[in-house]
C-alpha positions in Angstrom: 115.7 98.2 89.8 112.6 101.4 89.2 114.6 104.6 87.6 114.1 107.3 90.0 112.6 111.0 88.6 112.7 114.0 90.3 108.9 115.3 90.7 107.5 118.9 91.4 103.9 118.7 92.2 102.1 122.4 92.4 99.3 121.6 94.5 98.8 119.8 97.7 95.2 119.1 97.9 93.8 116.0 97.4 94.6 114.9 93.9 98.6 116.9 94.3 99.3 115.5 97.8 98.2 112.2 96.8 100.2 112.1 93.3 103.3 113.3 95.1 103.0 110.8 97.9 102.3 107.8 96.0 105.0 108.5 93.6 107.6 108.8 96.3 106.5 105.8 98.0 107.1 104.1 94.3 111.0 105.1 94.7 110.8 109.0 92.4 112.0 112.2 94.4 109.2 114.3 94.5 108.9 118.0 96.0 104.8 118.9 96.5 104.4 122.6 96.8 101.4 124.3 98.0 101.0 128.2 98.4 99.7 128.1 102.0 102.8 128.2 104.9 100.6 126.4 107.4 99.5 123.6 104.9 103.4 123.2 103.9 104.2 123.6 107.7 102.1 120.8 108.5 103.2 118.6 106.0 106.6 118.9 106.7 106.3 117.5 110.4 103.7 114.4 108.8 100.7 116.1 109.6 97.5 116.5 106.8 93.9 118.1 107.0 92.5 115.0 104.8 90.7 112.2 106.3 92.4 109.7 104.0 93.3 106.4 105.2 97.4 105.5 104.7 98.0 109.2 104.0 99.7 110.2 107.0 101.6 106.8 107.1 102.8 107.6 103.7 103.8 111.0 104.0 106.0 110.6 107.0 107.7 107.3 105.1 108.5 109.7 102.3 110.3 112.3 104.5 111.7 109.5 106.5 113.2 108.2 103.1 114.1 111.6 101.5 112.2 110.9 98.7 109.4 113.4 99.5 109.6 117.0 100.1 107.6 120.3 100.9 107.7 123.7 99.6 106.3 127.2 98.9 108.2 128.5 96.5 106.9 126.8 92.7 109.3 128.7 90.8 112.4 127.1 92.4 110.8 123.7 92.8 110.7 123.2 89.3 114.0 124.4 88.2 115.6 120.8 88.4 112.4 118.5 87.5 112.4 116.3 85.0 108.5 116.1 85.4 105.6 118.9 86.6 102.2 117.7 87.4 99.9 120.8 87.7 97.6 119.7 90.2 95.5 122.6 90.7 91.6 123.5 91.5 89.6 124.2 88.4 86.7 125.1 89.9 83.5 126.1 88.4 82.1 129.6 87.0 78.6 130.6 87.7 77.5 129.8 83.8 79.8 126.0 84.7 82.5 127.0 82.9 85.7 125.9 84.5 88.1 128.4 86.1 90.9 127.8 84.5 93.3 130.8 86.2 95.4 129.0 89.0 96.9 127.2 85.8 97.2 130.1 83.5 98.9 131.8 86.2 101.2 129.0 87.6 102.3 128.1 84.1 102.8 131.8 83.4 105.0 131.8 86.6 106.9 128.9 85.5 107.1 129.0 82.0 111.1 130.3 81.9 112.5 128.2 84.7 111.2 124.8 83.2 114.7 123.2 82.1 114.3 122.0 78.6 112.9 118.6 77.8 110.9 118.7 81.2 107.3 117.4 80.0 104.4 119.4 82.1 101.6 117.1 82.9 97.9 118.3 83.6 96.1 116.4 86.5 94.1 118.9 87.2 90.4 118.5 85.9 90.2 120.9 82.5 87.9 121.3 79.4 89.0 119.9 76.5 91.3 121.7 74.2 93.4 122.9 77.7 96.3 120.8 76.6 96.9 122.8 73.2 96.3 125.8 74.8 98.7 125.9 77.5 101.2 124.5 74.7 100.3 127.5 73.1 101.1 129.5 75.8 104.4 128.3 77.2 105.7 129.0 73.7 108.3 126.4 74.4 108.4 123.9 71.7 111.0 122.0 73.9 108.8 121.1 76.6 106.4 118.6 76.1 102.5 118.7 77.6 100.6 115.6 78.3 97.3 114.8 80.2 97.1 112.6 83.1 93.8 112.5 84.6 93.4 110.9 88.0 90.3 108.8 88.9 90.5 108.5 92.5 87.4 108.1 95.0 87.8 110.3 98.1 88.4 107.7 101.2 90.0 105.8 98.9 92.5 108.2 97.3 95.8 106.3 98.1 94.3 102.8 97.2 93.0 103.8 94.0 96.3 105.4 93.1 98.4 102.2 93.8 95.9 100.4 92.3 93.9 101.9 89.5 91.6 100.4 87.4 93.0 102.0 84.5 96.2 104.8 83.7 95.2 107.2 80.9 97.7 109.3 79.4 97.2 111.5 76.8 100.2 113.3 74.7 101.0 114.5 71.1 104.6 113.7 71.5 105.4 109.8 72.0 108.4 110.0 74.1 106.7 112.2 76.4 104.4 110.0 77.1 106.9 107.3 77.5 108.0 109.5 80.5 105.0 109.8 81.7 104.3 105.9 81.4 107.3 104.8 82.9 106.4 106.8 86.6 103.8 104.1 87.3 106.0 101.2 86.3 105.6 99.5 89.9 101.7 99.7 89.1 99.8 96.9 88.1 97.3 98.8 85.4 96.4 99.0 82.1 97.8 101.8 80.5 96.2 104.2 77.8 98.1 106.1 76.1 96.0 108.4 73.2 95.2 112.4 72.2 95.2 114.9 74.6 91.4 115.7 73.8 90.0 112.2 74.3 92.1 112.2 77.6 90.3 115.9 79.0 86.7 113.9 77.6 87.1 111.5 79.3 87.4 112.4 83.1 84.2 114.2 82.7 82.7 111.6 80.7 83.4 108.9 83.1 82.3 111.4 86.2 78.9 112.3 84.4 78.2 109.3 83.5 78.3 107.9 87.0 75.9 111.6 88.2 73.4 110.2 85.2 73.3 106.7 86.9 72.6 108.2 90.7 70.0 110.6 89.2 68.2 107.3 87.7 68.2 105.4 90.9 67.4 108.0 92.7 64.0 109.0 89.9 63.4 104.7 90.8 63.1 105.3 93.9 60.6 107.9 94.1 59.0 106.1 91.6 59.0 103.1 94.1 57.1 104.6 96.8 54.3 105.8 94.3 54.4 102.3 92.8 54.9 100.0 96.1 57.8 98.8 95.2 61.2 98.2 96.9 64.2 100.0 95.9 66.8 97.4 97.2 64.8 94.6 95.6 65.1 96.4 92.4 68.7 97.8 92.5 69.2 93.9 93.0 68.1 93.1 89.9 69.7 95.8 87.9 73.2 95.3 89.6 73.0 91.5 88.5 73.2 92.3 85.1 76.9 92.5 84.0 76.0 95.3 81.5 75.0 97.4 84.1 76.7 96.7 87.5 75.5 97.2 91.2 78.2 100.3 91.6 76.1 103.7 92.3 72.9 102.2 92.2 72.3 102.7 95.8 69.5 105.8 96.4 70.4 108.9 98.3 69.9 112.4 98.7 71.4 113.4 95.4 75.2 113.4 94.5 77.6 115.7 95.3 81.3 116.8 96.3 83.7 118.5 94.9 84.0 116.4 91.0 80.5 115.2 90.6 78.3 118.9 90.3 81.3 120.8 89.0 81.9 118.3 86.4 78.5 118.1 84.8 78.1 121.3 84.9 81.3 122.1 83.2 80.6 119.4 80.6 77.3 120.7 79.7 78.9 124.1 79.2 81.1 123.3 76.9 78.7 120.8 74.8 76.6 123.8 74.8 79.4 126.1 73.3 80.0 123.5 70.8 76.2 123.6 69.6 75.8 120.1 70.9 72.6 119.5 72.8 72.8 117.2 75.9 69.8 116.5 77.4 70.2 113.3 79.5 73.1 115.1 81.6 70.7 118.3 82.1 68.2 116.3 83.2 70.8 114.6 85.7 71.4 117.5 87.0 68.0 119.0 87.5 67.1 115.7 88.9 69.6 115.7 91.4 68.3 119.3 92.8 64.8 117.4 92.7 66.2 115.3 95.1 67.6 117.8 97.3 64.4 119.1 97.5 62.1 116.3 98.1 63.7 115.6 101.5 62.3 118.7 102.4 59.1 118.1 100.8 58.7 114.3 102.6 59.7 116.1 106.0 57.6 118.6 105.6 54.6 116.0 104.2 55.1 113.2 107.3 55.2 116.1 110.1 52.1 117.3 108.7 52.9 120.8 109.3 55.6 123.3 107.7 59.3 123.2 109.1 59.6 126.6 110.8 60.4 126.6 114.9 60.7 122.4 114.6 63.7 120.7 115.8 65.6 118.6 113.1 68.3 116.0 114.0 71.0 115.5 111.4 73.3 113.0 111.3 76.3 113.5 108.8 77.4 116.9 107.1 80.1 115.5 104.6 79.4 114.7 101.1 80.3 111.1 101.5 81.3 108.9 104.7 85.0 108.2 104.9 85.9 112.2 104.1 86.3 114.9 106.2 84.8 117.3 102.3 81.9 119.8 103.1 82.5 120.2 99.5 79.4 120.7 97.7 77.5 118.3 100.1 73.9 116.8 100.0 73.5 117.5 103.1 74.7 120.6 104.1 72.4 121.7 101.0 69.8 120.3 102.7 70.4 121.5 106.1 70.4 125.0 104.5 66.9 124.2 103.1 66.1 123.4 106.5 67.4 126.6 108.0 65.9 128.8 105.6 62.3 127.2 105.9 62.7 128.2 109.9 63.9 125.0 111.5 66.1 124.3 114.2 68.8 122.1 113.6 71.9 120.2 115.5 73.7 118.0 113.6 76.8 115.8 114.4 79.1 113.9 111.8 82.4 112.1 113.2 84.9 114.8 111.3 83.7 117.9 112.0 84.2 119.3 115.5 83.2 122.9 115.1 79.5 124.7 114.1 79.0 125.3 110.6 76.1 126.7 108.8 75.3 128.7 111.6 73.9 125.7 113.2 75.0 123.5 116.5 77.6 120.7 115.8 77.6 118.0 118.8 80.6 115.5 119.3 77.9 112.8 120.3 75.5 111.5 117.7 73.0 110.8 120.4 72.2 114.6 121.6 71.0 115.2 118.0 67.7 113.5 119.4 67.1 116.3 122.1 64.1 117.8 121.7 63.7 117.0 118.1 60.5 116.5 116.5 62.7 114.2 113.5 65.9 112.9 112.8 67.3 112.6 109.0 70.4 110.4 108.2 72.3 112.5 105.6 75.1 110.8 105.3 76.1 106.9 106.1 78.5 106.4 108.4 78.6 102.9 109.8 78.9 104.2 113.3 74.9 105.4 113.1 73.9 101.8 112.4 75.0 100.8 115.8 73.5 103.7 118.0 71.2 103.2 121.3 67.8 104.1 119.3 66.1 103.5 122.4 68.0 106.6 124.1 67.6 108.5 120.8 63.5 107.9 121.4 63.8 109.1 124.9 65.2 112.2 123.8 63.0 112.9 121.0 59.9 114.7 121.0 58.5 113.3 117.5 59.3 109.8 116.4 60.2 110.3 113.0 63.2 108.9 111.2 64.3 109.5 107.7 66.6 107.5 106.1 68.0 108.9 103.3 70.6 106.3 102.2 68.3 103.3 103.1 71.7 102.5 105.5 69.8 102.1 109.2 67.7 98.7 110.3 64.1 99.4 110.1 62.9 97.2 112.4 65.1 98.3 115.1 64.2 101.7 115.3 60.7 99.9 115.3 61.6 98.5 118.3 62.4 101.5 119.5 59.3 103.2 118.9 60.7 105.3 116.2 59.0 105.6 112.5 60.7 104.7 110.0 61.1 106.3 106.7 63.6 105.1 103.9 63.5 106.0 100.1 62.1 103.7 98.0 61.2 101.0 100.5 57.9 99.2 101.4 56.9 99.0 104.3 57.9 96.3 106.6 55.5 97.4 110.0 
């Protein structure tokens, strides 16, 4: 039988809630803490605002079994904990550096309430050296500080936690590393134990590699348009090489979300602080901004006039399909640019039921076509592939559909009398 550990998780956002609910499902006793009483109240009733598959069932199961609790009192919740997870936000400053104030303030508040022998686990994404800095700030040699970064994908967070590709633990104290490793005894995955600095850098390295790969393929798509090549065939060829792989080789309007942009800028800032030149990462960040701008430029070119006063319909606002997260979404950044150019934007997203960014959000995706000069698909939700394009065509004043993800069937759109424009695609007309 797997031994039960008393765990407190501080922070009940994507990372904290997933960590707490999944560890409770593995049989541990978990208290998740959040400073928002409304959030805690909803979670105590088995509800969450996260659009995450299986999360609600996992929370209700933990509440029913008594293995999962929610609280707002951080200092009380840590008093009897064997292990305390820090799952707090580390947003970026204007210069790209990570804001560690939430972590620092929390550690200061709990340092005298932790039992001797408690293991403090940093799960937030933090700059290299944070583990050492927190150990020094604690001034508690009886408290071990370890690092255990997450590698979760929004929309797949529960699955990724329970079926990870690897579990990474950074610790100077072997006994503490063993305690954290034991939490995952029921999970089948390789556990990698290394030093805290390597662990902290690994999370940034993984995200920035993916960001660079996405920027690379988006530039390839732009080259395909220039040379008359086809990005779909090209990425198939690249993905067939096991040294490269097919993941993160789909072009789009740029990468976004709560992790990649923040982490890319944070790692670039850390490299500059260390006086290490990192031109590849700097180019990936610059390339990403270029591909946001390119959507606007292509619309302007295809329409043959400026966007001021143009009615543009937008399909998708979240940073990717399968989540309700708008943070650093390429879609919202492009929508903001459209409105800055004077366009009148109507949008739809399956998870957004309110007006945002000063634009109208409709509940039926077909309604974005009303009087639209052009439509732009910015998030590749599967339901957009089965829209009634004849109905959409009849509502539009123009005929252009810009598909920034190559998600739509260009022949179906052509049959409906629409002009399809993909990314890096050869025309099939």
